[in-house]
N, C-alpha and C positions, 0 to 999 in steps of 0.2 A: 174381128178388127172393126175399128170405128170408121164410118163412112163420111164423117164430117171433118176429117183432117186431110190436109195436103202435105205431102212429103217431097219438097223440092230437092232434086239432084242427090240421090243417095250414092254411096260408093257402090262398087260392083256387088252383086248378090253373093251371099255366103251360104254355105250349107248348114243344115240343122246339126249334122254330125260335128262340124268344126266349132259351132257355137257351144254345143254341149261339151266338147273336149276342152275348150277354153275355160268353161265354168268349172270343170273338174280340176284343171290345173290351178285355178284360183282356190279351189276347195269347197265349191258350192254347186248345187244343181239349180240352174235358172228356171223360172216359171215358164211353162209351155207357151203361154200367150206372149210373153216377151220374146221367146225364141222364134215364134212364128213372125212376129213383127220385125225382128232384127234380120231375119233371112232376106226379106224384101226391102228393108229400109236401112240397111247398114250405113251408119255414119250420117244419116240424114237429119235435117232440121224438121220440125213439125209445126204446121200452121193450122189453126190459131195456136199461139204458143203460151198463152196465159193459163195458169192453174192456181188453185188456192191451197195454202198450207197454213194451218192455225189462223184462218181468217185474213191472211195476208196474200195479196196477189204476187205470184212468182212468175218467172219467165223461163220457158223451156228453150234451150239452145239447140243442141244436137245430140242424137244418140251416139254413144261411143262406137268406134269403128272396129271391125275385125280385119281391116287391111293392115298387114304387118308393117307397111311403110308409113302409115299415118301417124301424125303427132298425137292423135286422139285414139290410138289403139287401146282397146279395153284392158288388155293384160298389162301393158306398160303404165297406163293411168293408175290401175290398181296398185301395181308395184311402187309407183312414185308416191302414192298417198297413204299406203297401208300403215306407216308409222304414226300418222296423225288421225286416221280414221278409228272410230270405236270398233271393237271386236264385232264381227258379224255384218258390217256394212260393206257392200260391194257396189261400186259406182257403175251406172249404165248410161249416164247422160251428163252433160254440162249445162249450166245456164250461161248466158252471155258474160257474166262477171267472173266465171271460173269456179263457181260453187258446183257441188255435185248433187245429182239426183241418184239415189242409191236404193238398193234392196237392203232391208234390215232383216237379217236372219235371226237376230237375238230373240228368243222366245217364239220364233215363227219359222223354224227350220224348213218345214215342208211347204210353206206358203208365206214367203216374206212380205213384209209391209214396205210400201214405197215411202221414202223419207227424203227430206231436203237437208243437205249438210253445208253449212256456211264455212268457208275456209278462213274468213277474217277472224283473227284472234284464236285460231286453232293451233295449239302447240303440239309438238311431237310428244308422245307419251314418255319416251326415254328422257327427253329434256325436262319435262315436268317433274319426273322423279328425281333427276339429278339436281336441278337448279332450285326446285321448290321443296324438295324433301318429301314428296308425296309417295305413298305406297302405290303399287301397281293398280290396286282397286280404286284408290283415290284418283289416280291419273285417268283411269278409264271413265270414272264418273265425270271428271272435268271435261274430257273430250266429248262426252255425250251431251254436254250443254249446248253444243253447236248443231244438234240434230233436231229437226222440226218435222212433225208428223202431219201428213195429209190424209187423204182417204185411203182405204185399203188398197185400192188400185188407182193409179194416176190417170189411166186412159191414154197411155203413150202411143197407142196405135189405133 
């Protein structure tokens, strides 16, 4: 874990088993360094909160929470966004503007890449197919246009 970060006011600690169970319910295995981080920093902000993606400074908001009553519960956030997210993206954090910081499992099943997903102009895949006549593959390509790649690891902890 990084020693240069401050994590103000996390939610209650959560167990490794519960984090792993949630990942399996979503359909993915979370990276072990993320699991270790989330155990102690459940739902917390991270300071300093700036990070770079494609040469652009971005802002880290909060880790998604494992608190079932939280509006930022990871399972509920995934379920709410899955129709707009490209296949293989699993959110684990928000930025302050409501964009998502995600693991991208596409082509990296065992070791996902960390990506930034902008929600502005992101349409639901079903809507794109219905209203624009796109095929499923074309809709998937279109929603991937809102994915921006950072380093292999963001350094969220």
